[in-house]
N, C-alpha and C positions, 0 to 999 in steps of 0.2 A: 227330296224325292223319296217316297216309300216304295218298297217292293217286297215280294215274298221270298222266303229262302229258296223255294223251288225254281225261281228265276236266276239264282246265283249258284246253286249247287245241284249237280246231277248225281244220281245214285247208281251204284253198280252192285248187283247181287254177288256175293262172294263164292258162289257155288264152285267155280273152276279153281278156286285156291284152297278148297277143303283138303286137309291132310288125310291120307289113307292109312298110314302106319300108326299103331298105338305105341310104338317104341320111341321114347324121348330120352335125350341125354344132354347134359350141360356141355358136352364136348361137341355136339352137332352145331352147325352154323346158322340154321334158319329158325327164328322164333315162330311158335304156333300161338296165335292170338285167339282169345275167347271173349265173348261178351261178358261184362261184369268187372268187378274190382280186381280179380286176380290178373286179368289182362294177358300176361304171358304165361301160358299153360305149361310150356316146355320148349324144347328145341328138337328139330327133326333134321335128318340128312336127305330127305326127298328133294330131288333136283327139278322135278316137273311141277308146273302149276304154281309158280311163285309170283306173288304180287311185288313188282319192282318199285317200291315206294322210295327207294334211295335215288331213283332217277326222277320220279314225279311223286312228291309227297301227297298223302291222302288224309282224310279225316275218317276215323273208325267211329261209327255211331251204333250204340247198342239199341236195337230196334224195339226192345221191350222196356228198358229203364230210362232211355234217352241219354245215358252217360256217353261221353265222347272223348276221343284221344287223337292227338295229332301224331301221325306216324311218318317218319322219314327214313325208314330202314326196310329192307326186304322182309317179307313174311308169308306165312301160310295161315289158315284159320281152322278152328276145330269144327265149326258149324256155321249154319247160315243165319244165325240169330242176330245178324248185324247188317248194316249197310255200309258200303265203302263210298265216301263222298269225294267228288272232284269239283273244282270250280269250273263253271261254264265259260266265263270270260278269263282268258289266261292272264289278262292284265290285273285282275283282282288279286289281292294278297290272300292266299289260302289260310295263312296263319291268322289273319284278321278275321276270316270267316269262322275259323275254329273258336276264337275268343267269343264271337257272337253266339255260336251254337252252344258253347259251354256256359254262357251267361244266362241264356233263356231258361226259365223255370217252367216245367210242365210235369204234372203227376198223372200218369195213366190211371184211368178208373177201373180198368180190367187188364188181364194178361193178354195183350194184343200187340201186334206190330204197329208202330206209331208214326214212322217217317211219312209214308204216303198219305195216310188218313188225316193226320193232325199236325205233326211238328213242321213239315215243310210248308204249311200254310201260314206260319208266323210271318208277320210283316215287320220289317225293320227299316230304319232310315239308311238309305244308301249313301255312301261316301265315296269320293273319287280315290283312285289308287294312291295318289300322293298323300292324301289324308290317312288312308289305311296304313301305309308304310310308317308314318310318323307315330300313329297310335300303337302299332305293333312294337316299334322300337322302345317306347316307354314301358309297355306292359311286359315285354320280354326281359327288361332289366330287373323288374320287380320279381318276375317269375324265376329268373336265374338266381337271385338272392334267396328266394323261397326254396328252390331246389337244392341250393348249397346247404341250407339249414337242415333240410330233410335228409341229406346225405350224412350230415354230422350225426343226426338221430340214428340213422341206419348203422353207422360205425360204432355208436355206443351200444346198440343192440348186439352187434357182432362181438364187441368186447366182452359182453356178458356171456355169450355162448362160447367164446374162446376160453374164458375163465372156467366155465363149466367143464369143457373137454380137458382142460389142464388139470383140474382137481379130481374129475371123476372118470375121465375117459369117455369112449363112445358108449351110451346107455343101451344100445342094441347089441353090440358086439361084447360088451362088458369085458374089455381088454385088461381092466385092473382087478378082475376077479372078485368084485363085491358080492355079498350075499344078495340073493334075488327072491322076490316074491311077486305073485300076480297082484295087480292093483286091487282086486276085489278082496284079497286077503288082508290088506292093511287099511281098507277104507270102505265106506258105504257108497254104493253107486246107485243112483236113482234117476229115472227118466222123468221129464216134465209131464204135467197132467195131459191126458188124452183130450182131444177136441170136444168130446161129449161132456167134459167137466166144465168147459168154458165156451160161452156163446157170445155172439156179437153184442147182445144186450147187457152182458156182464161188464163190458169195458166202460170206464169213466175217465174223466180228466181230474188230475189232482189227487188220485188215490195212491195205492201201493203199487209201484211199478213191476211189470213182468220183465224178465230178462230173456230175450231171444238172441240168436246169433247177430242180428242187426244191431243189437245194443252192446256188443263186445268189440272193443278196439284197443289195439296195443296192450292186450292182456288186462284191460281195465273195463269196468262197466260204465257205459254212458246212458244213463236212464232216460226214458221218454215218459214224462208224467202225463202225457195225453194218452198213453197206452198203459192203463193201470186198472186196478180193481178196488172195490170198497172193503172196508174192515169186515163187513158182514160176509162178503164172499170169501175173504181169506180164511174165515173160520171153517169153511167147507174144504179148504185146501191145505190143511195144516202140514201134511206130509211133504209139501213142495216148498215150504218156506226156507229161505237160505239163511245161513249163519256165517259169521265172520270166519275167514279162512277156508270156506268151501271153494271148490274149483269148478267153474262152469265150462262145459264143452258144447260146441255146436254139433248137433246131431247130423246135419246134412250140409252139403255144399262145400265150404272151406274146411276140409278135414284138418284137425289140429288147432283150429281157432279156439281159444279158451280165455278165461278171465278169472282173476282172483276176487273173491268177495271181501271187501274191506269193511271197516266198522260202519262206514256211512251206508253201506248197502245191506247191513244186517237186517233181516226181516223182509227183504224183497222177495218176489215170487219167481221160481223157476218157470220159464215159459215152455210152451209145447214143443218148440223147436230146439230145446236144450236138454242136457242132462247134467247132473251135478255129482261131484266126488266129494266126500266128507272124510278126510284122512284121520287116522287115530292120532293121539297126541305125540307118539314117538316119531312122527314123520313131519317134516317142515313143508308147508303148503307152497312157499315160494320155490323151494327145491323141486317139488313135483311139477309146478307150472313150467319152469324152465326146462325140465327134463322132457315134458310133452312137446315143448316148442323146439327142441333140437331137430335139425334137419333130418337126421337119421331116424328119429322116432316118428316124425311126420310121415316119412316114406313107409315105415313099417306099419303104422296105423292105417295109412291109405291102402296098403296092400290087402287089408282085411275088410275094407269098406265094401258095401254092397250097393247095387243100383247101376243102371245103364245111363239114363238121362242125367241123374244127380246122385253122386255118391252119398251114402249115409252110414252112420254107425249106430249101434245099439248098446244096451247095458252089458250084454254077454261079451261083446268085443272089447269093451272098456275094462270090464272085470278081469279079463284074461290077459290084459296088457302086462308083460313082464317088466318089473321095476327094480332097478338096482337100489340097494339100501346101504349106503355108507353110514358110518357112525353119525348119530344125531348132531354132536358138536361140530362135525365137519359140514353138515348140511346148514347149520345155523351160521357158521362162518361165511359160507357162500351167500346165504340170504343177506347178511350184513353188507357184503360187498355189492350185491345187487341194489340194495337200498341206497348206497352212496352214488352208484351210477344213475339210479332213478332221480336223484336230486339234480344231477347235471342235466339229465334229460328234461326235467321240468323247466329249467332255465331256457334250454333250446326250444322247448314247446311254446313258451311265452313269446319268444322271438318270432317263431313260425306264426303264431296267432296275430301278432302285430303286422307282419308282412302280408298275411292273408287279408287282414282288415284293410290294409292300404290298397291291395290289388282289387278287392271287392269294391272299394270306394271309387277307384279310377274307372273300373268297368261300369259302375252305376252312372258315372259322369258321361261316359261315351255312348252307352248302349240303352239307358233307360229312356223310354219314349216320353 
């Protein structure tokens, strides 16, 4: 039997759960959720208007991107850019419905809310609760193994940051008294091309990739060759061509998101949503990337970001970023340590990829019509 999602899931607007305070602290008990990849924006101590998902779990549905999360802890929200989904029939397994929602693929054609108009209309094969429970049991085991590997990856990242603090101290406080300069004094900082330089008809498939924030993940570039430009267009944009060891930063959204340009990405194009830093030879690029990704530096950079609906940074903010300058051999020793840890991360990433492939395969088996 087929049925639509709207017959299985009812939505709730999160208005009454919106946080009032802008004061967040890791010491506060209640997570503040936001639509998008960052998900947990911070923690609040507000006691009113809390969604008690620890009592009755919910699905958080990003009403613009269709991204979804299963939530079984109490929370508040930052905005109304989401739907809170509950199962209509209490005998249904909400986690099963979450797997279904996360499996379904839908790309919005415009920036609009999607649950009511489109996504809830998807029709799926309905399974009895006993079947749902068996499927959830299988998928949860794979997901648990996947989460365990991702936790290993997180700990390796924490190991790098811990090593940074051990060798160099806090880069904002500069408790080890290193020489300091503004980033603009030791590097070239340039923003990506304005929109007037790139139009929709300039984009081709299989050309030279542009790098925007969406193409940055885990401090690496993940190019999309469907989002590229021709060699002829590149000639008009020579000032925005990336070189090995350049550092890309996201201009807006996830402040502190950055990526190192490797040899494979030499010649790629800085996108309109990015800016790039080109350090002088006496500074190690890996050191600068890890410095920018330090928690204290991200907080510092965020404090200068501008914007209400979406934070953004510009060349001036980045150029004025104070940078500690330990001796270059010390920076290089740290970079060598990072490269060893990255090798370990590569193995874990392979295991994650295999587990994700297995999960996708089993979801295909159960949910593909």
